[in-house]
C-alpha angles and dihedrals in degrees: 000000000000091000100037098037088219125109112242091211104049105007092238113155101210109093130173119219110207106194096193123023112217119235117197115222121180114218135164119259140071110059101333142007089251094057105137113238118191126207135166116281111242133177096225139018134191128206123212122218087259091058097254111148121212122190121222128189099029109210122236128181144200118210133189110236092211107046101013096236106162134196120196122206142158128224105214114035091161090066094068109101116228109226098164089229105070099003121041127176116228114203120201130195119296113266117257115256088222097067 
């Protein structure tokens, strides 16, 4: 849908590209503990020994303006660090050369 600019469900040709999907996180602070805080949705995060959190794999989306069908994707999967605790790489069999 992002490449064709046509919805695969309803064939509508008006598509929204959402570069960064918002992820609501509730944290204390500001005027109340329920103050909504928005950050960028990411598939993975790492935390340094000092407690600093860094997002990896920022999520983008394309959405049909007519039916609302949405596809989520990320641009740079190779940037996600593999730490074998929270992120593990699964390796399947090599593809056949006769495909």
